[in-house]
C-alpha positions as CSV (number, residue, x, y, z in Angstrom):
1,M,-0.2,-0.2,0.2
2,K,3.1,2.2,0.6
3,I,4.1,1.8,-2.5
4,I,1.1,2.7,-4.3
5,Y,0.4,5.5,-2.2
6,W,3.9,6.8,-3.0
7,L,3.4,6.6,-6.6
8,L,0.2,8.0,-6.6
9,T,2.1,11.2,-5.2
10,L,4.7,11.1,-7.4
11,L,2.0,11.2,-10.1
12,A,0.4,14.0,-8.6
13,A,3.6,16.4,-8.4
14,T,4.5,15.3,-12.0
15,L,0.8,16.4,-13.2
16,A,1.1,19.4,-11.2
17,S,4.8,20.4,-12.7
18,L,3.3,19.8,-16.3
19,V,0.2,22.4,-15.9
20,S,2.9,25.0,-14.1
21,L,5.2,24.6,-17.0
22,S,2.0,25.1,-19.3
23,V,1.0,27.9,-17.5
24,A,4.2,29.7,-17.7
25,R,4.4,29.2,-21.3
26,A,1.3,30.5,-22.1
27,E,1.6,33.2,-20.0
28,Q,5.2,34.3,-21.1
29,T,5.5,37.9,-23.2
30,A,4.4,37.9,-26.5
31,T,6.5,40.0,-28.6
32,L,4.4,41.8,-31.6
33,K,5.8,41.7,-35.0
34,P,6.2,44.3,-36.9
35,V,5.3,42.6,-40.5
36,V,3.1,39.9,-40.6
37,T,2.5,37.4,-44.0
38,V,0.0,34.9,-44.2
39,A,-1.2,32.5,-46.7
40,S,-4.8,31.5,-45.4
41,E,-7.8,33.5,-45.0
42,I,-7.6,34.1,-41.7
43,V,-5.1,36.0,-39.0
44,T,-3.8,34.4,-36.2
45,L,-2.1,35.4,-33.0
46,G,0.8,33.2,-33.5
47,D,0.8,35.2,-37.2
48,L,1.2,38.5,-35.5
49,F,3.3,37.7,-32.1
50,Y,6.0,35.3,-31.4
51,D,6.2,32.7,-28.8
52,A,2.0,33.4,-28.8
53,G,2.8,29.6,-27.3
54,L,-0.8,28.3,-26.1
55,Y,-2.7,31.2,-27.8
56,A,-0.5,30.9,-31.8
57,E,-3.9,29.1,-33.3
58,K,-6.1,31.4,-32.0
59,A,-8.0,33.4,-35.2
60,V,-8.2,37.2,-34.0
61,F,-8.5,39.4,-37.8
62,R,-9.5,38.4,-41.3
63,A,-6.8,38.8,-43.8
64,P,-6.7,40.7,-46.6
65,D,-7.8,40.3,-50.4
66,L,-5.1,37.5,-52.3
67,G,-2.3,39.6,-53.2
68,E,-2.8,42.7,-51.1
69,S,-1.8,44.1,-48.1
70,G,-3.0,46.4,-45.5
71,L,-2.1,48.0,-41.7
72,V,-3.6,47.2,-38.8
73,D,-3.3,49.3,-35.3
74,A,-1.0,47.9,-33.1
75,G,-4.0,49.3,-30.0
76,T,-6.2,47.2,-31.8
77,V,-4.1,44.1,-32.3
78,K,-3.0,44.4,-28.4
79,L,-6.9,44.3,-27.9
80,A,-7.8,41.7,-30.2
81,A,-5.0,39.5,-28.1
82,L,-6.5,40.3,-24.5
83,R,-9.8,39.1,-25.8
84,A,-8.8,35.9,-27.3
85,G,-6.8,35.4,-24.0
86,L,-3.4,36.1,-24.4
87,S,-2.5,38.5,-21.5
88,E,1.4,39.2,-21.6
89,V,1.6,40.7,-24.5
90,D,4.8,43.6,-25.2
91,L,4.3,46.0,-28.9
92,A,8.1,46.7,-28.9
93,G,7.7,50.5,-30.2
94,V,5.4,48.8,-33.3
95,E,2.4,51.3,-33.9
96,Q,1.6,49.8,-37.0
97,V,1.6,45.9,-38.3
98,E,1.6,45.4,-41.7
99,V,-0.3,42.4,-42.9
100,R,0.6,40.9,-46.5
101,R,-1.8,38.0,-48.4
102,Q,0.2,35.4,-49.8
103,A,-0.9,34.0,-53.6
104,R,0.0,32.3,-56.4
105,M,-0.5,34.5,-59.4
106,I,-2.1,33.2,-62.4
107,T,-0.8,34.4,-65.3
108,A,-1.1,34.6,-69.4
109,Q,1.6,31.9,-69.5
110,D,0.1,29.7,-67.2
111,I,-3.1,29.8,-68.9
112,S,-1.5,29.0,-72.6
113,L,0.3,26.0,-71.4
114,L,-2.7,24.8,-69.7
115,L,-4.7,25.3,-73.0
116,Q,-1.7,23.8,-74.9
117,R,-2.1,20.2,-73.1
118,E,-5.9,20.2,-73.6
119,I,-5.7,21.3,-77.0
120,A,-2.8,19.1,-78.0
121,N,-4.7,16.2,-76.5
122,R,-7.9,16.8,-78.6
123,L,-5.9,17.1,-82.2
124,N,-3.8,14.0,-81.0
125,I,-0.7,15.9,-81.3
126,A,2.3,14.8,-79.0
127,S,4.2,18.0,-78.4
128,P,1.8,21.0,-76.5
129,E,4.8,23.6,-77.9
130,D,3.2,22.5,-81.3
131,I,0.2,24.3,-80.7
132,A,0.4,28.4,-81.1
133,L,-2.6,30.1,-79.4
134,R,-3.5,34.1,-79.9
135,F,-6.2,35.1,-77.5
136,S,-8.8,37.4,-78.7
137,D,-8.4,40.1,-75.6
138,P,-5.5,40.9,-73.7
139,I,-4.8,38.8,-70.3
140,W,-4.2,40.4,-66.7
141,S,-2.5,38.1,-64.4
142,I,-5.0,36.8,-61.7
143,P,-4.3,35.9,-57.5
144,S,-5.3,32.4,-56.7
145,D,-4.9,30.3,-53.5
146,A,-1.0,29.9,-52.4
147,L,-2.3,26.8,-50.8
148,S,-4.7,25.5,-53.4
149,Q,-3.9,22.1,-55.2
150,E,-5.2,22.7,-58.3
151,P,-4.9,26.6,-58.7
152,L,-6.3,26.7,-62.7
153,S,-8.1,24.2,-64.0
154,I,-10.4,24.0,-67.3
155,V,-14.4,23.9,-66.8
156,S,-15.1,23.4,-70.3
157,L,-13.5,23.7,-74.0
158,N,-15.4,24.3,-76.8
159,L,-12.7,23.7,-80.1
160,S,-13.9,23.3,-84.0
161,T,-12.1,21.1,-85.3
162,S,-13.2,21.6,-88.9
163,L,-9.9,22.6,-90.2
164,A,-7.5,20.9,-88.0
165,S,-6.9,17.8,-89.9
166,Q,-5.5,19.7,-92.5
167,G,-3.1,22.1,-90.0
168,G,-5.6,24.6,-90.0
169,I,-6.6,27.5,-87.9
170,S,-8.7,26.2,-85.1
171,R,-11.3,28.4,-82.5
172,F,-11.9,27.9,-79.1
173,E,-13.9,29.6,-76.4
174,V,-12.8,27.5,-72.7
175,L,-14.2,28.5,-69.5
176,L,-11.8,28.8,-66.4
177,T,-12.0,28.5,-62.9
178,I,-9.6,29.9,-60.5
179,D,-9.3,29.1,-56.9
180,Q,-8.8,31.6,-54.7
181,G,-10.1,29.9,-51.1
182,N,-13.2,31.2,-50.5
183,R,-14.6,31.4,-53.7
184,Q,-14.3,30.0,-57.1
185,Q,-13.5,32.8,-60.0
186,Q,-14.7,32.0,-63.4
187,Q,-12.7,33.3,-66.6
188,R,-14.0,32.7,-70.4
189,L,-11.7,33.3,-73.2
190,R,-11.6,32.8,-76.6
191,G,-9.2,33.1,-79.2
192,T,-7.6,30.6,-82.1
193,A,-5.2,27.9,-82.4
194,L,-3.2,26.7,-84.8
195,P,-0.7,23.4,-85.2
196,M,2.3,24.0,-85.7
197,R,5.9,21.6,-86.5
198,E,9.6,22.1,-85.4
199,V,11.4,22.1,-89.1
200,T,14.7,23.2,-90.1
201,V,14.7,25.8,-92.4
202,L,17.5,28.4,-94.6
203,T,19.1,31.6,-92.7
204,R,20.1,33.1,-96.5
205,P,19.3,32.6,-100.2
206,V,21.1,29.1,-101.2
207,G,22.1,27.9,-105.4
208,R,21.7,25.1,-107.1
209,G,25.1,22.8,-105.7
210,E,25.6,25.0,-103.0
211,I,26.9,23.7,-99.9
212,I,24.8,23.8,-96.8
213,R,26.9,25.2,-94.0
214,S,26.1,25.3,-90.0
215,G,25.4,29.0,-90.0
216,D,22.9,28.7,-92.7
217,L,20.1,26.1,-91.1
218,D,17.7,27.4,-88.5
219,V,14.9,25.7,-86.5
220,Q,11.9,27.0,-86.5
221,R,8.0,26.2,-85.7
222,V,6.2,26.7,-88.7
223,P,2.1,26.5,-89.4
224,L,1.4,22.5,-90.0
225,S,0.3,23.8,-93.2
226,R,2.9,24.7,-94.6
227,A,4.9,21.7,-93.7
228,R,2.7,18.8,-94.3
229,R,4.2,17.4,-97.2
230,I,7.7,18.1,-96.2
231,E,9.7,15.2,-94.3
232,P,11.5,16.8,-91.2
233,A,15.1,17.2,-91.7
234,F,17.6,18.3,-88.8
235,P,20.6,20.2,-89.6
236,T,22.5,17.2,-88.8
237,E,21.1,15.7,-91.6
238,L,22.0,18.8,-94.0
239,I,25.3,19.8,-93.4
240,G,28.0,18.9,-95.6
241,F,25.3,18.2,-98.2
242,E,24.7,20.1,-101.3
243,A,21.0,21.9,-102.3
244,R,19.6,19.9,-105.4
245,R,17.9,23.2,-106.2
246,A,17.9,26.7,-105.5
247,M,16.1,27.6,-102.3
248,Q,15.0,30.8,-100.6
249,S,15.6,31.8,-97.3
250,G,13.4,31.0,-94.7
251,V,12.0,28.1,-96.5
252,P,11.4,24.5,-94.1
253,I,14.7,22.4,-96.0
254,A,13.9,18.8,-96.5
255,A,16.3,15.6,-96.8
256,S,15.3,15.1,-100.5
257,D,16.3,18.9,-101.1
258,V,20.2,18.0,-100.6
259,R,22.1,15.4,-101.8
260,P,26.1,14.1,-101.1
261,P,28.3,16.6,-102.9
262,T,29.3,16.2,-106.0
263,L,33.2,15.2,-105.8
264,I,33.2,15.5,-110.1
265,D,31.5,17.3,-112.3
266,R,30.9,16.2,-116.1
267,N,33.7,16.4,-118.4
268,D,36.2,16.5,-115.3
269,R,39.8,14.6,-115.6
270,V,39.7,11.8,-114.0
271,V,42.3,9.0,-112.5
272,I,40.8,5.6,-112.9
273,V,41.9,3.1,-110.8
274,L,41.5,-0.5,-110.8
275,Q,43.0,-2.2,-107.8
276,T,42.3,-6.3,-107.1
277,G,44.3,-7.5,-104.1
278,R,48.0,-6.0,-104.1
279,L,47.6,-4.9,-107.2
280,S,46.7,-1.7,-108.6
281,I,46.7,-0.2,-112.0
282,S,45.6,3.2,-113.0
283,A,44.3,5.1,-116.2
284,E,43.2,9.0,-116.8
285,G,39.8,9.5,-118.1
286,R,37.1,11.7,-118.4
287,A,34.1,11.8,-117.2
288,M,30.9,12.2,-118.8
289,E,28.3,13.2,-115.9
290,S,28.8,14.2,-112.4
291,G,28.8,12.2,-109.5
292,A,29.5,12.1,-105.8
293,R,31.1,9.7,-103.6
294,G,29.5,6.4,-104.2
295,D,28.0,7.3,-107.0
296,V,28.7,5.2,-110.3
297,I,29.1,7.2,-113.3
298,S,30.0,6.5,-117.0
299,V,33.8,7.8,-117.8
300,I,35.8,7.4,-120.9
301,N,39.3,6.2,-121.3
302,T,41.3,8.9,-122.9
303,Y,44.0,6.3,-124.4
304,S,41.3,3.9,-125.6
305,K,37.9,5.6,-126.2
306,R,36.2,2.8,-123.7
307,V,33.2,4.5,-122.0
308,I,33.4,2.1,-118.7
309,D,31.0,2.5,-115.5
310,A,33.5,3.2,-112.6
311,R,32.1,4.2,-108.5
312,V,33.2,8.1,-107.4
313,T,36.0,7.1,-104.5
314,G,37.1,10.9,-104.2
315,R,37.4,14.2,-106.0
316,G,38.8,13.3,-109.5
317,R,39.1,9.7,-108.6
318,V,36.8,6.9,-109.3
319,A,37.2,2.8,-108.9
320,L,36.5,0.0,-111.0
321,Q,35.3,-3.4,-109.3
322,V,36.5,-6.7,-110.8
323,A,34.0,-9.6,-109.8
324,R,35.9,-11.9,-111.0
325,P,39.7,-13.5,-111.2
326,T,41.8,-12.0,-113.4
327,T,44.6,-11.9,-115.3
328,V,47.1,-8.8,-115.5
329,A,47.2,-8.9,-119.2
330,N,43.2,-8.5,-118.4
331,L,43.7,-5.8,-115.9
332,K,45.7,-3.7,-118.3
333,D,42.7,-4.5,-121.2
334,V,39.9,-3.3,-118.7
335,A,41.8,-0.3,-117.1
336,Q,42.3,0.9,-121.0
């Protein structure tokens, strides 16, 4: 029995100490803050004072509108604290408290990105960036609740897709909702959406046969209607090749518009090389047609006037291929 009595006495003393400690913490002096920033719709004593203790969650004022700020007289703040039960306060020389309300600003870019994703999904376009938007009216930034998980959402989207399959302009009308905490603001917008495609274009006019350099190319997005018949080509697929035809600056360029650079022009003097194993025989000739590396062109042997087919291997050089074993005499006859 004595042990039980002793334990009960110890428990009572511990509880009394905890209560005293809580009271002491609750009654410690709270110091007023000169500037307060809040994210919610209400302002608590914990927002206004350092060391508000047990009274920190007590709501005393409504916060300003989203993105706005306001001034509150220090005497008014002290009176509100006393009414809420916080009696030990220190104004610390503060005469007015500035209360600021946080907000996440919904910008034109936020709206555009959301619309691009939705319209790209509707039109089965892989990249939302390939949708160019133009709004009928200017878009101003709109404040939303900083604590919202979904500050901006689409309520409805009407999209005319009659020309979309041909890469034409689609008109849209969208109804948006902006979460402002205590209310949902709606905004209706209208405009046009134009499918685009990323293509490689020339930065200067290029003549037929000119070699394409890196500085001659740029990557741009153009209306899909302009690029639909073009097989997209990366700059790396074009650099070092020559133009098959004359092309103007700003025109999308496709892989079919270029070819490997011509190493031999028609009527050029060439060296005909015939090689088998370690044996190599060469002769002079004249090209009867132009060719790039790997092309098979007709060449006339200058000495024998014999026309043969040879593969271009370099500038001014062609090679004969021997498909069957050949004697040295036969090799000389073929080359000549």
